[in-house]
TIRO-2110 file (N, C-alpha, C; in Angstrom, 1 decimal):
// TIRO-2110
0.7, -1.4, 0.4, N, 1, A
0.0, -0.2, 0.0, CA, 1, A
1.2, 1.2, 0.0, C, 1, A
1.8, 1.2, 0.8, N, 2, A
2.9, 2.2, 0.9, CA, 2, A
3.3, 3.2, -0.7, C, 2, A
3.7, 1.9, -1.8, N, 3, A
4.1, 2.0, -2.6, CA, 3, A
3.4, 3.0, -3.5, C, 3, A
1.6, 2.4, -3.6, N, 4, A
1.0, 2.9, -4.2, CA, 4, A
0.6, 4.6, -3.5, C, 4, A
0.6, 4.5, -2.4, N, 5, A
0.7, 6.1, -1.8, CA, 5, A
1.6, 7.1, -2.4, C, 5, A
3.0, 6.2, -2.2, N, 6, A
4.0, 7.4, -2.7, CA, 6, A
3.9, 7.9, -4.2, C, 6, A
3.0, 6.6, -5.2, N, 7, A
3.0, 6.9, -6.6, CA, 7, A
2.2, 8.0, -6.7, C, 7, A
0.6, 8.0, -5.9, N, 8, A
0.1, 8.7, -6.1, CA, 8, A
0.3, 10.2, -5.6, C, 8, A
0.9, 10.3, -4.4, N, 9, A
1.4, 11.7, -3.9, CA, 9, A
2.5, 12.2, -5.2, C, 9, A
3.5, 11.7, -5.4, N, 10, A
4.0, 11.9, -7.0, CA, 10, A
3.1, 12.5, -7.5, C, 10, A
2.3, 12.2, -8.0, N, 11, A
1.4, 12.2, -9.3, CA, 11, A
0.5, 13.6, -8.8, C, 11, A
0.1, 13.9, -7.8, N, 12, A
-0.8, 14.8, -7.1, CA, 12, A
0.6, 15.7, -7.0, C, 12, A
1.7, 15.9, -6.9, N, 13, A
2.4, 16.9, -6.7, CA, 13, A
2.6, 17.4, -8.0, C, 13, A
2.8, 16.3, -9.0, N, 14, A
3.6, 16.8, -10.4, CA, 14, A
1.9, 17.7, -10.7, C, 14, A
0.7, 17.1, -10.7, N, 15, A
-0.6, 18.6, -10.9, CA, 15, A
-0.5, 19.3, -10.4, C, 15, A
-0.4, 19.5, -9.2, N, 16, A
-0.3, 20.6, -8.2, CA, 16, A
0.9, 21.6, -8.9, C, 16, A
2.1, 21.3, -9.0, N, 17, A
3.1, 21.9, -9.8, CA, 17, A
2.8, 22.5, -10.6, C, 17, A
2.4, 21.8, -11.8, N, 18, A
2.0, 22.0, -13.2, CA, 18, A
0.9, 23.2, -13.2, C, 18, A
-0.2, 22.7, -12.1, N, 19, A
-1.0, 24.0, -12.2, CA, 19, A
-0.4, 25.4, -11.3, C, 19, A
0.4, 25.1, -10.4, N, 20, A
0.8, 26.7, -10.1, CA, 20, A
1.7, 27.2, -11.2, C, 20, A
2.3, 26.2, -12.2, N, 21, A
3.0, 27.0, -13.0, CA, 21, A
2.4, 27.6, -14.0, C, 21, A
1.1, 27.1, -14.3, N, 22, A
0.4, 27.6, -15.4, CA, 22, A
-0.7, 28.9, -14.9, C, 22, A
-1.0, 28.3, -13.8, N, 23, A
-2.2, 30.2, -13.2, CA, 23, A
-1.5, 31.5, -13.3, C, 23, A
-0.5, 31.3, -13.1, N, 24, A
0.4, 32.7, -13.0, CA, 24, A
0.4, 33.2, -14.3, C, 24, A
0.5, 32.5, -15.5, N, 25, A
0.4, 32.9, -17.1, CA, 25, A
-0.8, 33.1, -17.5, C, 25, A
-2.0, 32.3, -16.8, N, 26, A
-3.0, 33.0, -17.3, CA, 26, A
-3.5, 34.5, -16.5, C, 26, A
-3.1, 34.5, -15.2, N, 27, A
-3.2, 35.9, -14.8, CA, 27, A
-2.8, 37.0, -15.3, C, 27, A
-1.4, 36.9, -15.9, N, 28, A
-0.4, 37.5, -17.0, CA, 28, A
-1.7, 38.1, -18.1, C, 28, A
-1.8, 37.0, -18.8, N, 29, A
-2.4, 36.8, -19.9, CA, 29, A
-3.7, 37.9, -19.9, C, 29, A
-4.4, 37.6, -18.8, N, 30, A
-5.5, 38.5, -18.7, CA, 30, A
-5.2, 39.8, -18.1, C, 30, A
-4.3, 40.1, -17.6, N, 31, A
-3.7, 41.4, -16.9, CA, 31, A
-3.6, 42.3, -18.7, C, 31, A
-2.5, 41.7, -19.4, N, 32, A
-2.3, 41.9, -20.4, CA, 32, A
-3.4, 42.5, -21.6, C, 32, A
-4.3, 41.4, -21.5, N, 33, A
-5.6, 41.3, -22.3, CA, 33, A
-6.4, 42.7, -22.0, C, 33, A
-6.3, 43.1, -20.5, N, 34, A
-7.6, 44.1, -20.2, CA, 34, A
-8.2, 45.1, -21.1, C, 34, A
-9.2, 44.9, -21.6, N, 35, A
-9.9, 46.2, -22.4, CA, 35, A
-10.5, 44.9, -23.7, C, 35, A
-9.9, 43.9, -23.7, N, 36, A
-10.8, 42.8, -24.8, CA, 36, A
-11.4, 41.9, -24.2, C, 36, A
-13.0, 42.3, -24.0, N, 37, A
-13.9, 41.2, -23.4, CA, 37, A
-13.7, 39.8, -23.8, C, 37, A
-13.6, 39.2, -24.6, N, 38, A
-13.3, 37.9, -25.4, CA, 38, A
-11.8, 37.4, -24.8, C, 38, A
-10.9, 38.1, -24.6, N, 39, A
-9.3, 37.4, -24.5, CA, 39, A
-9.9, 37.2, -22.7, C, 39, A
-10.3, 38.3, -22.0, N, 40, A
-10.4, 38.7, -20.4, CA, 40, A
-11.7, 37.2, -20.1, C, 40, A
-12.8, 37.1, -20.9, N, 41, A
-13.4, 36.0, -20.6, CA, 41, A
-12.9, 34.7, -20.5, C, 41, A
-12.4, 34.6, -21.7, N, 42, A
-11.4, 33.0, -22.0, CA, 42, A
-10.2, 33.0, -20.7, C, 42, A
-9.4, 33.7, -20.6, N, 43, A
-8.6, 33.4, -19.3, CA, 43, A
-9.4, 33.4, -18.2, C, 43, A
-10.8, 34.2, -17.8, N, 44, A
-10.9, 33.9, -16.3, CA, 44, A
-11.6, 32.2, -16.1, C, 44, A
-12.1, 32.1, -17.6, N, 45, A
-12.7, 30.9, -17.7, CA, 45, A
-11.8, 29.9, -17.3, C, 45, A
-10.7, 30.0, -18.4, N, 46, A
-9.5, 28.9, -18.0, CA, 46, A
-8.8, 28.7, -16.9, C, 46, A
-8.9, 29.9, -15.7, N, 47, A
-8.2, 30.2, -14.8, CA, 47, A
-9.2, 29.2, -13.7, C, 47, A
-10.4, 29.5, -13.8, N, 48, A
-11.4, 28.7, -13.0, CA, 48, A
-11.6, 27.5, -13.4, C, 48, A
-11.3, 26.9, -14.5, N, 49, A
-11.0, 25.5, -14.7, CA, 49, A
-10.2, 24.9, -14.4, C, 49, A
-8.7, 25.3, -14.2, N, 50, A
-7.5, 25.1, -13.8, CA, 50, A
-7.4, 25.2, -12.4, C, 50, A
-8.5, 26.2, -11.6, N, 51, A
-8.1, 26.3, -10.1, CA, 51, A
-9.4, 24.8, -9.5, C, 51, A
-10.2, 24.8, -10.5, N, 52, A
-11.3, 23.8, -9.9, CA, 52, A
-11.4, 22.1, -10.3, C, 52, A
-10.4, 22.3, -11.5, N, 53, A
-10.4, 20.8, -11.7, CA, 53, A
-8.9, 20.1, -11.7, C, 53, A
-7.8, 21.5, -11.1, N, 54, A
-6.3, 20.5, -10.8, CA, 54, A
-6.0, 21.0, -9.8, C, 54, A
-6.0, 22.5, -9.6, N, 55, A
-4.7, 23.2, -8.1, CA, 55, A
-5.5, 22.4, -7.5, C, 55, A
-6.7, 22.9, -6.7, N, 56, A
-6.9, 22.7, -5.6, CA, 56, A
-7.2, 21.1, -5.4, C, 56, A
-7.9, 20.3, -6.5, N, 57, A
-7.7, 19.0, -5.7, CA, 57, A
-6.4, 18.4, -6.0, C, 57, A
-5.5, 18.8, -6.4, N, 58, A
-4.2, 18.2, -6.5, CA, 58, A
-3.5, 18.7, -5.3, C, 58, A
-3.8, 19.8, -4.5, N, 59, A
-3.0, 20.4, -3.9, CA, 59, A
-3.7, 19.1, -2.5, C, 59, A
-5.0, 19.4, -2.4, N, 60, A
-5.5, 18.6, -1.4, CA, 60, A
-5.0, 17.2, -1.5, C, 60, A
-5.1, 16.6, -2.3, N, 61, A
-4.5, 15.0, -2.6, CA, 61, A
-2.8, 14.9, -2.0, C, 61, A
-2.1, 15.9, -2.5, N, 62, A
-0.6, 16.1, -2.1, CA, 62, A
-0.4, 16.4, -0.7, C, 62, A
-1.3, 16.8, -0.1, N, 63, A
-1.3, 16.9, 1.1, CA, 63, A
-1.5, 15.8, 2.0, C, 63, A
-2.8, 15.1, 1.7, N, 64, A
-3.8, 13.6, 2.1, CA, 64, A
-2.9, 13.0, 2.0, C, 64, A
-1.6, 13.0, 1.4, N, 65, A
-1.3, 11.2, 0.8, CA, 65, A
0.2, 11.6, 1.2, C, 65, A
0.7, 12.8, 1.4, N, 66, A
2.0, 13.2, 2.4, CA, 66, A
1.8, 13.1, 3.9, C, 66, A
0.6, 13.4, 3.9, N, 67, A
0.4, 13.2, 5.7, CA, 67, A
0.4, 11.6, 5.7, C, 67, A
-0.4, 11.1, 4.8, N, 68, A
-0.4, 9.8, 4.9, CA, 68, A
1.0, 8.8, 5.0, C, 68, A
2.0, 9.3, 4.2, N, 69, A
3.2, 9.0, 4.3, CA, 69, A
4.0, 9.0, 5.4, C, 69, A
3.9, 10.0, 5.6, N, 70, A
4.5, 10.5, 6.9, CA, 70, A
4.4, 9.8, 8.1, C, 70, A
2.7, 9.7, 8.1, N, 71, A
2.1, 8.7, 9.3, CA, 71, A
3.0, 7.2, 9.7, C, 71, A
3.2, 7.1, 8.3, N, 72, A
3.3, 5.7, 8.2, CA, 72, A
4.7, 5.2, 8.9, C, 72, A
5.5, 6.2, 9.0, N, 73, A
6.6, 6.1, 9.7, CA, 73, A
7.1, 7.3, 10.1, C, 73, A
6.4, 8.1, 10.6, N, 74, A
6.6, 9.2, 11.7, CA, 74, A
7.7, 9.3, 12.6, C, 74, A
8.2, 8.1, 13.4, N, 75, A
9.5, 8.2, 14.1, CA, 75, A
10.8, 8.6, 13.3, C, 75, A
10.7, 8.0, 12.4, N, 76, A
11.9, 8.0, 11.5, CA, 76, A
11.7, 9.3, 10.7, C, 76, A
10.7, 9.8, 10.2, N, 77, A
10.8, 11.1, 9.5, CA, 77, A
11.1, 12.1, 10.7, C, 77, A
10.4, 11.8, 11.5, N, 78, A
10.6, 13.1, 12.9, CA, 78, A
12.2, 13.6, 12.9, C, 78, A
12.8, 12.5, 12.8, N, 79, A
14.3, 12.7, 13.3, CA, 79, A
14.7, 13.3, 12.0, C, 79, A
14.3, 13.5, 11.0, N, 80, A
15.4, 14.1, 9.9, CA, 80, A
15.0, 15.1, 9.3, C, 80, A
16.1, 16.1, 9.7, N, 81, A
15.9, 17.9, 9.4, CA, 81, A
15.6, 18.2, 8.2, C, 81, A
15.5, 16.8, 7.2, N, 82, A
15.2, 17.3, 5.5, CA, 82, A
13.9, 17.3, 5.5, C, 82, A
13.2, 16.4, 6.3, N, 83, A
11.7, 16.0, 6.2, CA, 83, A
11.1, 17.9, 6.9, C, 83, A
11.8, 17.9, 7.8, N, 84, A
11.3, 19.6, 8.0, CA, 84, A
11.5, 20.6, 7.7, C, 84, A
12.1, 20.4, 6.8, N, 85, A
12.6, 21.6, 5.6, CA, 85, A
11.8, 21.0, 4.5, C, 85, A
11.7, 20.1, 3.8, N, 86, A
10.5, 19.8, 3.1, CA, 86, A
9.3, 20.2, 3.7, C, 86, A
8.4, 20.3, 4.5, N, 87, A
7.1, 20.2, 5.1, CA, 87, A
7.3, 21.8, 4.9, C, 87, A
8.0, 22.3, 5.3, N, 88, A
8.1, 23.8, 5.4, CA, 88, A
8.0, 24.7, 4.1, C, 88, A
8.8, 24.5, 3.3, N, 89, A
8.8, 24.3, 1.7, CA, 89, A
7.3, 24.2, 1.3, C, 89, A
6.7, 22.8, 1.5, N, 90, A
5.3, 22.9, 1.3, CA, 90, A
4.4, 23.6, 1.6, C, 90, A
4.4, 24.2, 3.2, N, 91, A
3.5, 24.7, 3.7, CA, 91, A
3.6, 26.2, 3.1, C, 91, A
4.8, 26.9, 2.9, N, 92, A
5.2, 27.8, 1.7, CA, 92, A
4.4, 27.9, 0.9, C, 92, A
4.4, 26.9, 0.0, N, 93, A
3.9, 26.7, -1.8, CA, 93, A
2.5, 26.8, -1.3, C, 93, A
1.9, 26.0, -0.4, N, 94, A
0.4, 26.4, 0.1, CA, 94, A
-0.3, 27.5, 0.3, C, 94, A
0.7, 28.6, 0.8, N, 95, A
0.4, 29.9, 1.2, CA, 95, A
0.4, 30.1, -0.7, C, 95, A
1.7, 30.1, -1.4, N, 96, A
1.6, 30.7, -2.4, CA, 96, A
-0.1, 30.2, -3.4, C, 96, A
0.2, 29.6, -3.4, N, 97, A
-1.2, 28.9, -3.9, CA, 97, A
-2.4, 30.1, -3.9, C, 97, A
-3.0, 29.8, -2.0, N, 98, A
-3.5, 30.7, -1.5, CA, 98, A
-3.7, 32.5, -2.3, C, 98, A
-2.1, 33.0, -2.3, N, 99, A
-2.1, 34.2, -2.7, CA, 99, A
-2.6, 34.6, -4.2, C, 99, A
-2.1, 33.0, -5.0, N, 100, A
-2.1, 33.4, -6.2, CA, 100, A
-3.9, 33.5, -6.5, C, 100, A
-4.4, 32.2, -6.0, N, 101, A
-5.9, 32.3, -5.9, CA, 101, A
-6.5, 33.7, -5.8, C, 101, A
-6.2, 34.3, -4.7, N, 102, A
-6.8, 35.6, -4.0, CA, 102, A
-6.6, 36.5, -5.2, C, 102, A
-5.3, 36.4, -6.1, N, 103, A
-4.9, 37.6, -6.7, CA, 103, A
-6.0, 37.6, -8.2, C, 103, A
-6.1, 35.9, -8.5, N, 104, A
-7.1, 35.6, -9.2, CA, 104, A
-8.3, 36.2, -9.3, C, 104, A
-9.0, 36.3, -8.1, N, 105, A
-9.9, 36.4, -8.1, CA, 105, A
-10.5, 38.3, -8.3, C, 105, A
-9.3, 38.8, -7.6, N, 106, A
-9.6, 40.4, -7.8, CA, 106, A
-8.8, 40.6, -9.2, C, 106, A
-8.4, 39.9, -10.1, N, 107, A
-7.9, 40.3, -11.6, CA, 107, A
-9.1, 39.9, -12.1, C, 107, A
-10.0, 39.2, -11.8, N, 108, A
-11.3, 38.7, -12.5, CA, 108, A
-12.3, 39.6, -12.5, C, 108, A
-12.3, 40.5, -11.1, N, 109, A
-13.2, 41.7, -10.9, CA, 109, A
-12.9, 42.7, -11.3, C, 109, A
-11.9, 42.8, -12.2, N, 110, A
-11.2, 43.9, -12.7, CA, 110, A
-10.0, 44.6, -12.0, C, 110, A
-9.2, 44.2, -11.2, N, 111, A
-8.5, 44.8, -10.3, CA, 111, A
-7.5, 44.7, -10.9, C, 111, A
-6.0, 45.0, -10.1, N, 112, A
-4.7, 45.0, -10.8, CA, 112, A
-4.0, 44.8, -9.4, C, 112, A
-4.1, 43.7, -8.5, N, 113, A
-3.1, 43.7, -7.6, CA, 113, A
-1.8, 43.6, -7.7, C, 113, A
-1.8, 42.9, -8.9, N, 114, A
0.1, 42.9, -9.0, CA, 114, A
0.3, 42.9, -10.5, C, 114, A
1.6, 43.7, -11.2, N, 115, A
2.0, 44.0, -12.6, CA, 115, A
2.1, 42.6, -13.0, C, 115, A
1.9, 42.5, -14.2, N, 116, A
2.3, 41.3, -14.9, CA, 116, A
3.6, 40.8, -14.9, C, 116, A
4.8, 41.7, -14.5, N, 117, A
5.9, 41.5, -14.4, CA, 117, A
6.2, 41.1, -12.9, C, 117, A
5.3, 41.2, -12.0, N, 118, A
5.4, 40.8, -10.5, CA, 118, A
4.8, 39.5, -10.6, C, 118, A
3.8, 38.9, -11.5, N, 119, A
3.1, 37.8, -11.6, CA, 119, A
4.4, 36.7, -12.4, C, 119, A
5.2, 37.0, -13.3, N, 120, A
6.0, 36.3, -13.9, CA, 120, A
7.0, 36.1, -13.2, C, 120, A
7.6, 37.2, -11.9, N, 121, A
8.3, 36.4, -11.3, CA, 121, A
8.1, 35.0, -10.1, C, 121, A
6.7, 35.6, -9.7, N, 122, A
5.7, 34.6, -8.9, CA, 122, A
5.9, 33.7, -9.6, C, 122, A
5.5, 33.3, -11.0, N, 123, A
5.8, 32.0, -12.0, CA, 123, A
6.7, 31.6, -11.7, C, 123, A
8.0, 32.1, -10.8, N, 124, A
9.4, 31.1, -11.1, CA, 124, A
9.2, 30.3, -9.4, C, 124, A
8.4, 30.7, -8.4, N, 125, A
8.7, 30.4, -7.5, CA, 125, A
8.2, 28.9, -7.4, C, 125, A
7.4, 28.8, -7.6, N, 126, A
6.8, 27.0, -7.5, CA, 126, A
8.2, 26.1, -8.0, C, 126, A
8.7, 26.7, -8.9, N, 127, A
9.7, 25.5, -9.7, CA, 127, A
11.5, 25.4, -8.1, C, 127, A
11.3, 26.6, -8.0, N, 128, A
12.6, 26.7, -7.3, CA, 128, A
12.4, 25.6, -5.8, C, 128, A
10.9, 26.0, -5.4, N, 129, A
10.6, 25.4, -4.1, CA, 129, A
10.6, 23.8, -4.7, C, 129, A
10.2, 23.7, -5.7, N, 130, A
10.2, 22.0, -6.2, CA, 130, A
11.6, 21.5, -6.2, C, 130, A
12.8, 22.6, -6.7, N, 131, A
13.8, 21.9, -6.7, CA, 131, A
14.6, 21.8, -5.6, C, 131, A
14.6, 22.8, -4.8, N, 132, A
14.8, 22.2, -3.2, CA, 132, A
14.2, 20.9, -2.6, C, 132, A
13.1, 20.9, -2.7, N, 133, A
12.3, 20.2, -1.8, CA, 133, A
12.5, 18.4, -2.5, C, 133, A
12.7, 18.6, -3.8, N, 134, A
13.3, 17.3, -4.5, CA, 134, A
14.7, 16.9, -4.0, C, 134, A
15.5, 17.6, -4.1, N, 135, A
16.8, 17.4, -3.2, CA, 135, A
16.8, 17.4, -2.1, C, 135, A
16.0, 17.6, -0.8, N, 136, A
15.7, 17.4, 0.4, CA, 136, A
15.3, 15.9, 0.4, C, 136, A
14.2, 15.6, -0.5, N, 137, A
14.1, 14.3, -0.5, CA, 137, A
14.7, 12.8, -0.8, C, 137, A
15.3, 13.1, -2.1, N, 138, A
16.4, 12.4, -2.6, CA, 138, A
17.6, 12.3, -2.3, C, 138, A
18.4, 13.5, -2.4, N, 139, A
19.5, 13.5, -1.4, CA, 139, A
19.6, 13.7, -0.3, C, 139, A
18.8, 14.2, 0.5, N, 140, A
18.7, 14.1, 1.8, CA, 140, A
20.0, 14.8, 2.7, C, 140, A
20.5, 16.1, 2.1, N, 141, A
21.6, 16.7, 2.6, CA, 141, A
22.0, 16.8, 4.1, C, 141, A
21.1, 16.7, 5.0, N, 142, A
21.0, 16.5, 6.0, CA, 142, A
20.8, 15.7, 6.7, C, 142, A
20.7, 14.3, 6.3, N, 143, A
20.0, 13.2, 6.9, CA, 143, A
21.1, 12.8, 8.1, C, 143, A
20.6, 12.2, 9.1, N, 144, A
21.5, 11.8, 10.2, CA, 144, A
21.9, 10.4, 9.9, C, 144, A
END
């Protein structure tokens, strides 16, 4: 069962990361297309679908499966510094997720809470977090 949970966790994380890499781009296109009702509507609809079909379910599954995996051998994981670093990164990434969805709602309502340049920079953050998290899990540089 552990291997199935691990496989499903990895799949959920990949889907979550794909969504987090795509969502800010949709917001950028929406901001840069302001004044074009057709483009605005298309980007709003795409962002809503991405959020509903991929982003939110994938994040919830990644968390639930991750908690399941960690609880299966918590005694080991609790003593590993890399585990706590990875967990802190996942919490931070969840915060970025919430921040982006909040910004998306404001943009869909016609606001401009961020510039397209700032959104492009935010677009890189999930990949940086993913690289560090993967190194923590695979290389375990702080393992005892």
